C-alpha positions in Angstrom: 86.4 173.8 184.0 84.2 177.3 182.9 82.3 174.5 180.4 80.3 171.9 181.6 79.1 170.6 178.7 81.3 167.2 178.6 81.9 166.4 181.7 82.5 161.9 182.8 82.2 161.1 186.8 83.0 157.4 187.4 82.5 156.3 190.7 82.7 153.1 192.9 81.1 152.5 196.1 81.4 150.0 198.0 81.5 147.4 200.9 82.4 144.0 202.1 82.0 142.4 205.6 83.2 138.5 207.0 80.2 135.8 207.2 81.5 132.4 208.6 84.4 130.1 208.1 86.3 132.7 205.6 84.0 133.4 203.6 83.3 137.3 202.6 80.4 139.2 200.7 80.3 142.2 199.3 78.5 145.0 197.4 79.3 147.6 194.7 77.2 150.4 193.2 79.3 151.6 190.3 77.9 154.7 189.2 79.3 156.4 185.5 77.8 159.6 184.7 78.4 161.8 181.0 76.9 164.4 180.6 77.9 164.8 177.0 76.4 162.0 176.0 73.8 161.8 172.7 70.0 162.2 172.7 68.1 159.5 173.4 70.8 157.8 175.9 70.4 158.4 179.3 73.3 160.5 181.4 73.9 158.4 184.5 74.3 154.5 183.9 74.6 152.1 187.1 75.5 148.9 187.8 75.0 146.8 191.1 77.4 143.8 192.2 77.1 141.5 194.5 79.7 138.5 195.4 80.9 135.9 197.9 84.4 135.1 197.7 86.8 133.1 200.3 89.7 135.0 202.4 92.6 132.7 203.8 
């Protein structure tokens, strides 16, 4: 833990909620951090996902 040059962190945050008649909506944020990324590449990647599904 003394050397923090090569840290990789993958984190997902999400929220799901009921809609109508068994339908469900959800939103997610995926954060991927790489402190050892090569020059010219961003350290933090962000992905946003939205979905609608059915629950029975």
